[in-house]
All heavy atoms as a GROMACS GRO file, in nm:
protein
  615
    1MET      N    1   6.577   1.189  -0.299
    1MET     CA    2   6.448   1.248  -0.330
    1MET      C    3   6.458   1.399  -0.322
    1MET      O    4   6.511   1.454  -0.227
    1MET     CB    5   6.342   1.197  -0.231
    1MET     CG    6   6.209   1.266  -0.247
    1MET     SD    7   6.095   1.218  -0.117
    1MET     CE    8   5.972   1.140  -0.215
    2ARG      N    9   6.408   1.467  -0.426
    2ARG     CA   10   6.405   1.612  -0.425
    2ARG      C   11   6.280   1.661  -0.355
    2ARG      O   12   6.172   1.607  -0.377
    2ARG     CB   13   6.405   1.666  -0.567
    2ARG     CG   14   6.539   1.664  -0.630
    2ARG     CD   15   6.531   1.730  -0.763
    2ARG     NE   16   6.454   1.643  -0.851
    2ARG     CZ   17   6.449   1.657  -0.980
    2ARG    NH1   18   6.512   1.754  -1.038
    2ARG    NH2   19   6.379   1.574  -1.054
    3LEU      N   20   6.295   1.764  -0.276
    3LEU     CA   21   6.180   1.823  -0.210
    3LEU      C   22   6.122   1.931  -0.301
    3LEU      O   23   6.195   1.991  -0.380
    3LEU     CB   24   6.221   1.886  -0.077
    3LEU     CG   25   6.272   1.788   0.028
    3LEU    CD1   26   6.319   1.863   0.151
    3LEU    CD2   27   6.164   1.688   0.065
    4PRO      N   28   5.994   1.958  -0.292
    4PRO     CA   29   5.937   2.068  -0.369
    4PRO      C   30   6.010   2.198  -0.337
    4PRO      O   31   6.050   2.222  -0.223
    4PRO     CB   32   5.792   2.074  -0.322
    4PRO     CG   33   5.763   1.936  -0.273
    4PRO     CD   34   5.894   1.888  -0.213
    5ILE      N   35   6.028   2.281  -0.438
    5ILE     CA   36   6.098   2.407  -0.419
    5ILE      C   37   6.026   2.494  -0.319
    5ILE      O   38   6.086   2.555  -0.234
    5ILE     CB   39   6.115   2.478  -0.554
    5ILE    CG1   40   6.211   2.396  -0.640
    5ILE    CG2   41   6.165   2.620  -0.537
    5ILE    CD1   42   6.223   2.440  -0.781
    6ASP      N   43   5.895   2.502  -0.329
    6ASP     CA   44   5.817   2.584  -0.237
    6ASP      C   45   5.680   2.521  -0.217
    6ASP      O   46   5.586   2.550  -0.290
    6ASP     CB   47   5.802   2.726  -0.291
    6ASP     CG   48   5.729   2.818  -0.195
    6ASP    OD1   49   5.687   2.773  -0.085
    6ASP    OD2   50   5.712   2.936  -0.229
    7PRO      N   51   5.666   2.433  -0.118
    7PRO     CA   52   5.538   2.364  -0.099
    7PRO      C   53   5.423   2.458  -0.063
    7PRO      O   54   5.308   2.421  -0.072
    7PRO     CB   55   5.566   2.264   0.012
    7PRO     CG   56   5.687   2.315   0.081
    7PRO     CD   57   5.766   2.391  -0.022
    8GLN      N   58   5.453   2.582  -0.022
    8GLN     CA   59   5.350   2.680   0.010
    8GLN      C   60   5.342   2.787  -0.098
    8GLN      O   61   5.308   2.901  -0.070
    8GLN     CB   62   5.381   2.744   0.146
    8GLN     CG   63   5.391   2.646   0.261
    8GLN     CD   64   5.264   2.566   0.281
    8GLN    OE1   65   5.155   2.619   0.275
    8GLN    NE2   66   5.278   2.437   0.304
    9ALA      N   67   5.371   2.751  -0.221
    9ALA     CA   68   5.376   2.848  -0.332
    9ALA      C   69   5.251   2.933  -0.338
    9ALA      O   70   5.140   2.883  -0.326
    9ALA     CB   71   5.394   2.774  -0.464
   10GLY      N   72   5.273   3.062  -0.358
   10GLY     CA   73   5.161   3.154  -0.373
   10GLY      C   74   5.086   3.126  -0.502
   10GLY      O   75   5.139   3.067  -0.595
   11ILE      N   76   4.962   3.171  -0.508
   11ILE     CA   77   4.877   3.145  -0.623
   11ILE      C   78   4.940   3.198  -0.752
   11ILE      O   79   4.919   3.142  -0.860
   11ILE     CB   80   4.734   3.202  -0.600
   11ILE    CG1   81   4.634   3.140  -0.696
   11ILE    CG2   82   4.732   3.353  -0.607
   11ILE    CD1   83   4.594   3.001  -0.659
   12ALA      N   84   5.021   3.302  -0.745
   12ALA     CA   85   5.085   3.358  -0.863
   12ALA      C   86   5.195   3.268  -0.918
   12ALA      O   87   5.240   3.287  -1.031
   12ALA     CB   88   5.142   3.496  -0.831
   13ARG      N   89   5.241   3.170  -0.840
   13ARG     CA   90   5.347   3.080  -0.885
   13ARG      C   91   5.295   2.939  -0.906
   13ARG      O   92   5.370   2.843  -0.896
   13ARG     CB   93   5.462   3.079  -0.783
   13ARG     CG   94   5.527   3.212  -0.758
   13ARG     CD   95   5.578   3.284  -0.881
   13ARG     NE   96   5.667   3.203  -0.962
   13ARG     CZ   97   5.702   3.233  -1.086
   13ARG    NH1   98   5.654   3.339  -1.144
   13ARG    NH2   99   5.783   3.156  -1.154
   14ARG      N  100   5.168   2.925  -0.935
   14ARG     CA  101   5.110   2.794  -0.957
   14ARG      C  102   5.061   2.779  -1.100
   14ARG      O  103   5.024   2.877  -1.165
   14ARG     CB  104   4.993   2.770  -0.861
   14ARG     CG  105   5.037   2.763  -0.717
   14ARG     CD  106   4.921   2.735  -0.627
   14ARG     NE  107   4.963   2.737  -0.488
   14ARG     CZ  108   4.888   2.701  -0.388
   14ARG    NH1  109   4.765   2.658  -0.408
   14ARG    NH2  110   4.933   2.706  -0.265
   15ALA      N  111   5.061   2.656  -1.148
   15ALA     CA  112   5.008   2.624  -1.280
   15ALA      C  113   4.928   2.495  -1.269
   15ALA      O  114   4.956   2.412  -1.183
   15ALA     CB  115   5.122   2.607  -1.381
   16TRP      N  116   4.830   2.481  -1.355
   16TRP     CA  117   4.745   2.363  -1.351
   16TRP      C  118   4.760   2.287  -1.482
   16TRP      O  119   4.688   2.312  -1.579
   16TRP     CB  120   4.600   2.403  -1.325
   16TRP     CG  121   4.579   2.444  -1.184
   16TRP    CD1  122   4.533   2.365  -1.083
   16TRP    CD2  123   4.608   2.570  -1.125
   16TRP    NE1  124   4.530   2.434  -0.965
   16TRP    CE2  125   4.577   2.561  -0.988
   16TRP    CE3  126   4.659   2.690  -1.173
   16TRP    CZ2  127   4.593   2.668  -0.900
   16TRP    CZ3  128   4.676   2.796  -1.086
   16TRP    CH2  129   4.642   2.784  -0.951
   17VAL      N  130   4.856   2.195  -1.485
   17VAL     CA  131   4.880   2.107  -1.600
   17VAL      C  132   4.908   1.968  -1.544
   17VAL      O  133   4.948   1.953  -1.429
   17VAL     CB  134   4.998   2.155  -1.687
   17VAL    CG1  135   4.966   2.289  -1.753
   17VAL    CG2  136   5.126   2.165  -1.608
   18ALA      N  137   4.889   1.867  -1.626
   18ALA     CA  138   4.911   1.730  -1.580
   18ALA      C  139   5.059   1.705  -1.557
   18ALA      O  140   5.144   1.744  -1.637
   18ALA     CB  141   4.857   1.632  -1.684
   19CYS      N  142   5.091   1.638  -1.448
   19CYS     CA  143   5.229   1.597  -1.420
   19CYS      C  144   5.256   1.471  -1.503
   19CYS      O  145   5.184   1.372  -1.489
   19CYS     CB  146   5.248   1.568  -1.272
   19CYS     SG  147   5.414   1.503  -1.234
   20PRO      N  148   5.359   1.472  -1.588
   20PRO     CA  149   5.386   1.355  -1.670
   20PRO      C  150   5.442   1.236  -1.591
   20PRO      O  151   5.442   1.124  -1.640
   20PRO     CB  152   5.488   1.406  -1.772
   20PRO     CG  153   5.556   1.519  -1.704
   20PRO     CD  154   5.452   1.581  -1.617
   21ALA      N  155   5.486   1.260  -1.469
   21ALA     CA  156   5.544   1.152  -1.390
   21ALA      C  157   5.440   1.076  -1.308
   21ALA      O  158   5.433   0.954  -1.313
   21ALA     CB  159   5.653   1.205  -1.297
   22CYS      N  160   5.355   1.148  -1.235
   22CYS     CA  161   5.261   1.079  -1.147
   22CYS      C  162   5.115   1.089  -1.192
   22CYS      O  163   5.032   1.010  -1.148
   22CYS     CB  164   5.274   1.129  -1.004
   22CYS     SG  165   5.217   1.299  -0.977
   23ASP      N  166   5.081   1.187  -1.276
   23ASP     CA  167   4.944   1.204  -1.326
   23ASP      C  168   4.843   1.191  -1.213
   23ASP      O  169   4.740   1.125  -1.225
   23ASP     CB  170   4.916   1.103  -1.438
   23ASP     CG  171   4.792   1.139  -1.518
   23ASP    OD1  172   4.751   1.257  -1.516
   23ASP    OD2  173   4.734   1.049  -1.580
   24ASP      N  174   4.873   1.256  -1.100
   24ASP     CA  175   4.791   1.243  -0.980
   24ASP      C  176   4.650   1.300  -0.994
   24ASP      O  177   4.561   1.264  -0.918
   24ASP     CB  178   4.861   1.306  -0.860
   24ASP     CG  179   4.888   1.455  -0.877
   24ASP    OD1  180   4.882   1.505  -0.991
   24ASP    OD2  181   4.918   1.521  -0.776
   25ALA      N  182   4.625   1.385  -1.094
   25ALA     CA  183   4.494   1.449  -1.108
   25ALA      C  184   4.401   1.374  -1.203
   25ALA      O  185   4.291   1.421  -1.230
   25ALA     CB  186   4.514   1.592  -1.156
   26ARG      N  187   4.440   1.258  -1.250
   26ARG     CA  188   4.362   1.189  -1.354
   26ARG      C  189   4.220   1.152  -1.311
   26ARG      O  190   4.133   1.138  -1.394
   26ARG     CB  191   4.436   1.067  -1.406
   26ARG     CG  192   4.446   0.951  -1.309
   26ARG     CD  193   4.528   0.836  -1.368
   26ARG     NE  194   4.573   0.746  -1.266
   26ARG     CZ  195   4.680   0.761  -1.189
   26ARG    NH1  196   4.755   0.866  -1.204
   26ARG    NH2  197   4.712   0.673  -1.098
   27HIS      N  198   4.194   1.137  -1.182
   27HIS     CA  199   4.060   1.100  -1.135
   27HIS      C  200   3.991   1.215  -1.061
   27HIS      O  201   3.893   1.191  -0.990
   27HIS     CB  202   4.068   0.978  -1.042
   27HIS     CG  203   4.125   0.857  -1.109
   27HIS    ND1  204   4.065   0.796  -1.216
   27HIS    CD2  205   4.239   0.788  -1.086
   27HIS    CE1  206   4.139   0.693  -1.256
   27HIS    NE2  207   4.245   0.687  -1.178
   28CYS      N  208   4.040   1.336  -1.082
   28CYS     CA  209   3.984   1.453  -1.012
   28CYS      C  210   3.881   1.522  -1.101
   28CYS      O  211   3.913   1.565  -1.212
   28CYS     CB  212   4.098   1.549  -0.977
   28CYS     SG  213   4.043   1.704  -0.901
   29ALA      N  214   3.759   1.534  -1.053
   29ALA     CA  215   3.652   1.598  -1.132
   29ALA      C  216   3.680   1.745  -1.156
   29ALA      O  217   3.650   1.798  -1.264
   29ALA     CB  218   3.519   1.581  -1.060
   30THR      N  219   3.738   1.812  -1.060
   30THR     CA  220   3.771   1.955  -1.076
   30THR      C  221   3.872   1.974  -1.188
   30THR      O  222   3.855   2.060  -1.275
   30THR     CB  223   3.827   2.013  -0.945
   30THR    OG1  224   3.730   1.994  -0.841
   30THR    CG2  225   3.858   2.161  -0.958
   31CYS      N  226   3.977   1.893  -1.191
   31CYS     CA  227   4.077   1.900  -1.297
   31CYS      C  228   4.018   1.861  -1.432
   31CYS      O  229   4.049   1.921  -1.534
   31CYS     CB  230   4.198   1.813  -1.264
   31CYS     SG  231   4.296   1.872  -1.124
   32ALA      N  232   3.932   1.761  -1.433
   32ALA     CA  233   3.869   1.717  -1.558
   32ALA      C  234   3.784   1.829  -1.619
   32ALA      O  235   3.775   1.840  -1.741
   32ALA     CB  236   3.783   1.593  -1.534
   33ASP      N  237   3.728   1.914  -1.535
   33ASP     CA  238   3.649   2.027  -1.583
   33ASP      C  239   3.738   2.148  -1.615
   33ASP      O  240   3.687   2.254  -1.646
   33ASP     CB  241   3.546   2.069  -1.478
   33ASP     CG  242   3.432   1.971  -1.465
   33ASP    OD1  243   3.414   1.888  -1.558
   33ASP    OD2  244   3.361   1.976  -1.362
   34ARG      N  245   3.870   2.130  -1.606
   34ARG     CA  246   3.970   2.233  -1.634
   34ARG      C  247   3.950   2.357  -1.546
   34ARG      O  248   3.968   2.470  -1.588
   34ARG     CB  249   3.972   2.269  -1.782
   34ARG     CG  250   4.007   2.150  -1.869
   34ARG     CD  251   4.018   2.181  -2.015
   34ARG     NE  252   4.112   2.284  -2.049
   34ARG     CZ  253   4.245   2.271  -2.056
   34ARG    NH1  254   4.299   2.155  -2.029
   34ARG    NH2  255   4.322   2.371  -2.091
   35ARG      N  256   3.911   2.331  -1.420
   35ARG     CA  257   3.898   2.439  -1.323
   35ARG      C  258   4.021   2.440  -1.235
   35ARG      O  259   4.093   2.342  -1.226
   35ARG     CB  260   3.772   2.419  -1.238
   35ARG     CG  261   3.644   2.434  -1.320
   35ARG     CD  262   3.521   2.415  -1.234
   35ARG     NE  263   3.514   2.275  -1.191
   35ARG     CZ  264   3.457   2.232  -1.080
   35ARG    NH1  265   3.401   2.318  -0.997
   35ARG    NH2  266   3.456   2.105  -1.049
   36THR      N  267   4.045   2.550  -1.166
   36THR     CA  268   4.158   2.563  -1.076
   36THR      C  269   4.136   2.475  -0.954
   36THR      O  270   4.042   2.496  -0.878
   36THR     CB  271   4.175   2.710  -1.033
   36THR    OG1  272   4.194   2.788  -1.150
   36THR    CG2  273   4.293   2.727  -0.941
   37CYS      N  274   4.222   2.376  -0.937
   37CYS     CA  275   4.209   2.279  -0.830
   37CYS      C  276   4.306   2.314  -0.717
   37CYS      O  277   4.425   2.333  -0.742
   37CYS     CB  278   4.239   2.139  -0.884
   37CYS     SG  279   4.232   2.010  -0.758
   38GLY      N  280   4.258   2.321  -0.597
   38GLY     CA  281   4.341   2.354  -0.483
   38GLY      C  282   4.438   2.244  -0.444
   38GLY      O  283   4.532   2.266  -0.368
   39GLU      N  284   4.418   2.124  -0.495
   39GLU     CA  285   4.502   2.011  -0.458
   39GLU      C  286   4.604   1.973  -0.565
   39GLU      O  287   4.716   1.935  -0.533
   39GLU     CB  288   4.414   1.888  -0.429
   39GLU     CG  289   4.492   1.770  -0.379
   39GLU     CD  290   4.403   1.653  -0.344
   39GLU    OE1  291   4.279   1.670  -0.337
   39GLU    OE2  292   4.457   1.544  -0.323
   40HIS      N  293   4.570   1.985  -0.692
   40HIS     CA  294   4.656   1.935  -0.800
   40HIS      C  295   4.723   2.046  -0.880
   40HIS      O  296   4.718   2.048  -1.001
   40HIS     CB  297   4.575   1.844  -0.893
   40HIS     CG  298   4.517   1.728  -0.822
   40HIS    ND1  299   4.381   1.709  -0.809
   40HIS    CD2  300   4.577   1.626  -0.756
   40HIS    CE1  301   4.360   1.599  -0.738
   40HIS    NE2  302   4.476   1.547  -0.705
   41TRP      N  303   4.788   2.138  -0.814
   41TRP     CA  304   4.860   2.244  -0.881
   41TRP      C  305   5.007   2.205  -0.896
   41TRP      O  306   5.055   2.114  -0.830
   41TRP     CB  307   4.848   2.375  -0.804
   41TRP     CG  308   4.895   2.366  -0.662
   41TRP    CD1  309   4.820   2.326  -0.554
   41TRP    CD2  310   5.025   2.392  -0.613
   41TRP    NE1  311   4.897   2.327  -0.441
   41TRP    CE2  312   5.024   2.368  -0.474
   41TRP    CE3  313   5.143   2.436  -0.672
   41TRP    CZ2  314   5.137   2.386  -0.395
   41TRP    CZ3  315   5.255   2.454  -0.592
   41TRP    CH2  316   5.250   2.428  -0.454
   42ARG      N  317   5.077   2.273  -0.985
   42ARG     CA  318   5.220   2.253  -1.007
   42ARG      C  319   5.291   2.384  -0.977
   42ARG      O  320   5.239   2.492  -1.009
   42ARG     CB  321   5.250   2.213  -1.151
   42ARG     CG  322   5.163   2.104  -1.206
   42ARG     CD  323   5.165   1.978  -1.122
   42ARG     NE  324   5.056   1.892  -1.166
   42ARG     CZ  325   5.002   1.800  -1.091
   42ARG    NH1  326   5.043   1.781  -0.968
   42ARG    NH2  327   4.906   1.725  -1.137
   43TYR      N  328   5.409   2.376  -0.919
   43TYR     CA  329   5.485   2.496  -0.890
   43TYR      C  330   5.547   2.548  -1.019
   43TYR      O  331   5.618   2.476  -1.089
   43TYR     CB  332   5.593   2.467  -0.786
   43TYR     CG  333   5.672   2.591  -0.751
   43TYR    CD1  334   5.612   2.693  -0.678
   43TYR    CD2  335   5.802   2.606  -0.792
   43TYR    CE1  336   5.683   2.808  -0.647
   43TYR    CE2  337   5.873   2.720  -0.762
   43TYR     CZ  338   5.813   2.821  -0.689
   43TYR     OH  339   5.883   2.934  -0.659
   44LEU      N  340   5.518   2.672  -1.053
   44LEU     CA  341   5.575   2.736  -1.171
   44LEU      C  342   5.712   2.792  -1.132
   44LEU      O  343   5.722   2.897  -1.069
   44LEU     CB  344   5.482   2.846  -1.221
   44LEU     CG  345   5.526   2.923  -1.343
   44LEU    CD1  346   5.541   2.830  -1.463
   44LEU    CD2  347   5.427   3.036  -1.374
   45ILE      N  348   5.817   2.719  -1.168
   45ILE     CA  349   5.953   2.762  -1.135
   45ILE      C  350   5.987   2.888  -1.212
   45ILE      O  351   6.037   2.985  -1.156
   45ILE     CB  352   6.054   2.649  -1.166
   45ILE    CG1  353   6.025   2.528  -1.078
   45ILE    CG2  354   6.197   2.698  -1.146
   45ILE    CD1  355   6.102   2.403  -1.119
   46SER      N  356   5.961   2.885  -1.344
   46SER     CA  357   5.983   3.003  -1.428
   46SER      C  358   5.908   2.985  -1.559
   46SER      O  359   5.864   2.875  -1.592
   46SER     CB  360   6.132   3.026  -1.454
   46SER     OG  361   6.184   2.925  -1.538
   47ASP      N  362   5.894   3.094  -1.630
   47ASP     CA  363   5.836   3.087  -1.764
   47ASP      C  364   5.919   3.176  -1.855
   47ASP      O  365   5.949   3.289  -1.822
   47ASP     CB  366   5.688   3.126  -1.764
   47ASP     CG  367   5.663   3.263  -1.705
   47ASP    OD1  368   5.729   3.300  -1.606
   47ASP    OD2  369   5.578   3.334  -1.759
   48LYS      N  370   5.960   3.119  -1.965
   48LYS     CA  371   6.037   3.190  -2.066
   48LYS      C  372   5.950   3.197  -2.190
   48LYS      O  373   5.950   3.106  -2.272
   48LYS     CB  374   6.167   3.116  -2.097
   48LYS     CG  375   6.252   3.082  -1.976
   48LYS     CD  376   6.334   3.201  -1.934
   48LYS     CE  377   6.443   3.160  -1.838
   48LYS     NZ  378   6.426   3.197  -1.704
   49GLY      N  379   5.869   3.302  -2.200
   49GLY     CA  380   5.773   3.311  -2.309
   49GLY      C  381   5.672   3.198  -2.296
   49GLY      O  382   5.612   3.180  -2.190
   50PRO      N  383   5.655   3.117  -2.400
   50PRO     CA  384   5.556   3.009  -2.395
   50PRO      C  385   5.605   2.882  -2.327
   50PRO      O  386   5.531   2.786  -2.312
   50PRO     CB  387   5.527   2.982  -2.542
   50PRO     CG  388   5.657   3.013  -2.609
   50PRO     CD  389   5.713   3.132  -2.533
   51VAL      N  390   5.731   2.880  -2.282
   51VAL     CA  391   5.787   2.760  -2.219
   51VAL      C  392   5.778   2.774  -2.067
   51VAL      O  393   5.831   2.868  -2.009
   51VAL     CB  394   5.933   2.734  -2.263
   51VAL    CG1  395   5.988   2.611  -2.194
   51VAL    CG2  396   5.941   2.720  -2.415
   52LEU      N  397   5.708   2.677  -2.006
   52LEU     CA  398   5.693   2.676  -1.860
   52LEU      C  399   5.790   2.574  -1.801
   52LEU      O  400   5.808   2.466  -1.856
   52LEU     CB  401   5.550   2.634  -1.823
   52LEU     CG  402   5.435   2.712  -1.885
   52LEU    CD1  403   5.302   2.654  -1.838
   52LEU    CD2  404   5.446   2.859  -1.854
   53HIS      N  405   5.851   2.609  -1.690
   53HIS     CA  406   5.937   2.518  -1.615
   53HIS      C  407   5.864   2.491  -1.485
   53HIS      O  408   5.835   2.584  -1.408
   53HIS     CB  409   6.075   2.579  -1.593
   53HIS     CG  410   6.141   2.617  -1.722
   53HIS    ND1  411   6.197   2.525  -1.807
   53HIS    CD2  412   6.156   2.738  -1.781
   53HIS    CE1  413   6.246   2.587  -1.912
   53HIS    NE2  414   6.221   2.716  -1.900
   54LEU      N  415   5.829   2.364  -1.462
   54LEU     CA  416   5.737   2.326  -1.356
   54LEU      C  417   5.794   2.221  -1.262
   54LEU      O  418   5.885   2.148  -1.298
   54LEU     CB  419   5.609   2.269  -1.419
   54LEU     CG  420   5.539   2.359  -1.520
   54LEU    CD1  421   5.472   2.277  -1.627
   54LEU    CD2  422   5.441   2.448  -1.449
   55GLN      N  423   5.735   2.214  -1.142
   55GLN     CA  424   5.764   2.105  -1.049
   55GLN      C  425   5.635   2.061  -0.983
   55GLN      O  426   5.554   2.145  -0.941
   55GLN     CB  427   5.864   2.147  -0.942
   55GLN     CG  428   5.900   2.031  -0.850
   55GLN     CD  429   6.001   2.068  -0.744
   55GLN    OE1  430   5.996   2.176  -0.688
   55GLN    NE2  431   6.092   1.977  -0.717
   56CYS      N  432   5.615   1.931  -0.974
   56CYS     CA  433   5.498   1.874  -0.907
   56CYS      C  434   5.527   1.869  -0.757
   56CYS      O  435   5.626   1.807  -0.716
   56CYS     CB  436   5.472   1.734  -0.962
   56CYS     SG  437   5.335   1.649  -0.879
   57PRO      N  438   5.445   1.931  -0.674
   57PRO     CA  439   5.469   1.925  -0.530
   57PRO      C  440   5.442   1.787  -0.471
   57PRO      O  441   5.490   1.755  -0.363
   57PRO     CB  442   5.375   2.029  -0.471
   57PRO     CG  443   5.268   2.045  -0.572
   57PRO     CD  444   5.330   2.015  -0.706
   58GLY      N  445   5.369   1.703  -0.544
   58GLY     CA  446   5.339   1.568  -0.494
   58GLY      C  447   5.455   1.472  -0.509
   58GLY      O  448   5.498   1.409  -0.413
   59CYS      N  449   5.510   1.463  -0.631
   59CYS     CA  450   5.617   1.366  -0.656
   59CYS      C  451   5.753   1.432  -0.677
   59CYS      O  452   5.852   1.362  -0.695
   59CYS     CB  453   5.582   1.278  -0.777
   59CYS     SG  454   5.591   1.362  -0.936
   60THR      N  455   5.758   1.565  -0.678
   60THR     CA  456   5.878   1.649  -0.694
   60THR      C  457   5.941   1.643  -0.833
   60THR      O  458   6.049   1.697  -0.854
   60THR     CB  459   5.986   1.623  -0.586
   60THR    OG1  460   6.047   1.496  -0.608
   60THR    CG2  461   5.930   1.634  -0.446
   61HIS      N  462   5.873   1.582  -0.930
   61HIS     CA  463   5.924   1.577  -1.067
   61HIS      C  464   5.933   1.718  -1.124
   61HIS      O  465   5.845   1.800  -1.102
   61HIS     CB  466   5.829   1.491  -1.153
   61HIS     CG  467   5.867   1.485  -1.296
   61HIS    ND1  468   5.979   1.418  -1.340
   61HIS    CD2  469   5.808   1.537  -1.407
   61HIS    CE1  470   5.987   1.429  -1.472
   61HIS    NE2  471   5.884   1.500  -1.514
   62THR      N  472   6.040   1.749  -1.197
   62THR     CA  473   6.054   1.877  -1.266
   62THR      C  474   6.054   1.852  -1.416
   62THR      O  475   6.106   1.751  -1.463
   62THR     CB  476   6.183   1.951  -1.226
   62THR    OG1  477   6.294   1.867  -1.252
   62THR    CG2  478   6.181   1.990  -1.079
   63TRP      N  479   5.993   1.943  -1.491
   63TRP     CA  480   5.989   1.931  -1.637
   63TRP      C  481   5.961   2.067  -1.698
   63TRP      O  482   5.924   2.161  -1.630
   63TRP     CB  483   5.886   1.828  -1.681
   63TRP     CG  484   5.742   1.868  -1.671
   63TRP    CD1  485   5.661   1.907  -1.775
   63TRP    CD2  486   5.659   1.871  -1.555
   63TRP    NE1  487   5.535   1.934  -1.730
   63TRP    CE2  488   5.531   1.913  -1.595
   63TRP    CE3  489   5.680   1.844  -1.420
   63TRP    CZ2  490   5.425   1.928  -1.505
   63TRP    CZ3  491   5.576   1.858  -1.331
   63TRP    CH2  492   5.450   1.899  -1.373
   64SER      N  493   5.981   2.074  -1.830
   64SER     CA  494   5.951   2.194  -1.908
   64SER      C  495   5.839   2.161  -2.005
   64SER      O  496   5.829   2.049  -2.055
   64SER     CB  497   6.074   2.241  -1.985
   64SER     OG  498   6.176   2.278  -1.894
   65LEU      N  499   5.756   2.260  -2.032
   65LEU     CA  500   5.640   2.240  -2.118
   65LEU      C  501   5.629   2.358  -2.215
   65LEU      O  502   5.620   2.473  -2.171
   65LEU     CB  503   5.514   2.232  -2.032
   65LEU     CG  504   5.382   2.214  -2.102
   65LEU    CD1  505   5.374   2.076  -2.167
   65LEU    CD2  506   5.269   2.231  -2.004
   66ASP      N  507   5.633   2.329  -2.343
   66ASP     CA  508   5.617   2.432  -2.446
   66ASP      C  509   5.468   2.440  -2.477
   66ASP      O  510   5.409   2.343  -2.525
   66ASP     CB  511   5.697   2.395  -2.571
   66ASP     CG  512   5.702   2.508  -2.672
   66ASP    OD1  513   5.608   2.591  -2.675
   66ASP    OD2  514   5.800   2.513  -2.749
   67THR      N  515   5.405   2.552  -2.448
   67THR     CA  516   5.260   2.565  -2.461
   67THR      C  517   5.215   2.614  -2.599
   67THR      O  518   5.096   2.633  -2.620
   67THR     CB  519   5.204   2.660  -2.353
   67THR    OG1  520   5.262   2.790  -2.371
   67THR    CG2  521   5.234   2.607  -2.214
   68ARG      N  522   5.309   2.633  -2.692
   68ARG     CA  523   5.269   2.676  -2.827
   68ARG      C  524   5.201   2.560  -2.901
   68ARG      O  525   5.248   2.447  -2.896
   68ARG     CB  526   5.390   2.722  -2.907
   68ARG     CG  527   5.449   2.852  -2.853
   68ARG     CD  528   5.573   2.888  -2.927
   68ARG     NE  529   5.679   2.795  -2.887
   68ARG     CZ  530   5.806   2.809  -2.920
   68ARG    NH1  531   5.845   2.908  -2.997
   68ARG    NH2  532   5.896   2.721  -2.878
   69PRO      N  533   5.090   2.589  -2.971
   69PRO     CA  534   5.022   2.484  -3.048
   69PRO      C  535   5.116   2.422  -3.150
   69PRO      O  536   5.197   2.491  -3.212
   69PRO     CB  537   4.907   2.559  -3.118
   69PRO     CG  538   4.886   2.681  -3.034
   69PRO     CD  539   5.021   2.717  -2.979
   70GLY      N  540   5.106   2.290  -3.164
   70GLY     CA  541   5.187   2.219  -3.263
   70GLY      C  542   5.327   2.185  -3.219
   70GLY      O  543   5.402   2.121  -3.292
   71ARG      N  544   5.366   2.224  -3.099
   71ARG     CA  545   5.500   2.194  -3.048
   71ARG      C  546   5.495   2.065  -2.968
   71ARG      O  547   5.396   2.035  -2.902
   71ARG     CB  548   5.551   2.307  -2.958
   71ARG     CG  549   5.558   2.443  -3.024
   71ARG     CD  550   5.665   2.450  -3.125
   71ARG     NE  551   5.792   2.441  -3.057
   71ARG     CZ  552   5.906   2.478  -3.108
   71ARG    NH1  553   5.912   2.526  -3.229
   71ARG    NH2  554   6.019   2.466  -3.040
   72PRO      N  555   5.605   1.986  -2.971
   72PRO     CA  556   5.609   1.866  -2.884
   72PRO      C  557   5.590   1.907  -2.739
   72PRO      O  558   5.649   2.006  -2.694
   72PRO     CB  559   5.751   1.811  -2.909
   72PRO     CG  560   5.791   1.866  -3.041
   72PRO     CD  561   5.723   2.002  -3.051
   73GLY      N  562   5.505   1.836  -2.670
   73GLY     CA  563   5.478   1.869  -2.529
   73GLY      C  564   5.379   1.983  -2.513
   73GLY      O  565   5.368   2.040  -2.407
   74HIS      N  566   5.307   2.015  -2.622
   74HIS     CA  567   5.210   2.125  -2.618
   74HIS      C  568   5.116   2.107  -2.498
   74HIS      O  569   5.065   2.000  -2.475
   74HIS     CB  570   5.130   2.128  -2.748
   74HIS     CG  571   5.010   2.216  -2.745
   74HIS    ND1  572   5.018   2.349  -2.715
   74HIS    CD2  573   4.879   2.190  -2.765
   74HIS    CE1  574   4.896   2.401  -2.720
   74HIS    NE2  575   4.810   2.306  -2.750
   75GLY      N  576   5.098   2.215  -2.424
   75GLY     CA  577   5.021   2.208  -2.302
   75GLY      C  578   4.871   2.210  -2.320
   75GLY      O  579   4.797   2.196  -2.224
   76GLY      N  580   4.824   2.227  -2.442
   76GLY     CA  581   4.678   2.224  -2.463
   76GLY      C  582   4.605   2.328  -2.385
   76GLY      O  583   4.503   2.303  -2.325
   77GLY      N  584   4.661   2.450  -2.383
   77GLY     CA  585   4.594   2.558  -2.311
   77GLY      C  586   4.622   2.554  -2.163
   77GLY      O  587   4.533   2.576  -2.082
   78ALA      N  588   4.745   2.528  -2.126
   78ALA     CA  589   4.783   2.526  -1.984
   78ALA      C  590   4.742   2.657  -1.919
   78ALA      O  591   4.758   2.762  -1.977
   78ALA     CB  592   4.934   2.506  -1.972
   79ARG      N  593   4.688   2.647  -1.799
   79ARG     CA  594   4.643   2.766  -1.728
   79ARG      C  595   4.741   2.800  -1.618
   79ARG      O  596   4.778   2.715  -1.540
   79ARG     CB  597   4.506   2.741  -1.666
   79ARG     CG  598   4.399   2.722  -1.769
   79ARG     CD  599   4.267   2.690  -1.705
   79ARG     NE  600   4.273   2.557  -1.648
   79ARG     CZ  601   4.220   2.522  -1.532
   79ARG    NH1  602   4.157   2.610  -1.459
   79ARG    NH2  603   4.227   2.400  -1.488
   80CYS      N  604   4.779   2.923  -1.612
   80CYS     CA  605   4.866   2.972  -1.505
   80CYS      C  606   4.800   3.096  -1.447
   80CYS      O  607   4.742   3.174  -1.519
   80CYS     CB  608   5.004   3.010  -1.556
   80CYS     SG  609   5.092   2.872  -1.623
   81SER      N  610   4.813   3.111  -1.318
   81SER     CA  611   4.759   3.231  -1.254
   81SER      C  612   4.862   3.341  -1.255
   81SER      O  613   4.979   3.318  -1.249
   81SER     CB  614   4.720   3.201  -1.111
   81SER     OG  615   4.616   3.109  -1.109
   0.00000   0.00000   0.00000
């Protein structure tokens, strides 16, 4: 099992997008309203232009997300602080 890279990640290293592995925020009203949720954030490992590299602190899954419209895995307006 991989541990989260930084379970105490600062707000500047957080992103709010759905985790494709556990989808833990699917029943959260705050996330459904696309507001910044204090519980369902993802650790922003790095960003290379429109491509985000993320890790879920809940299930430790890591993935990359291309946020450009029309791209596979488009983030649909992923929000990062």
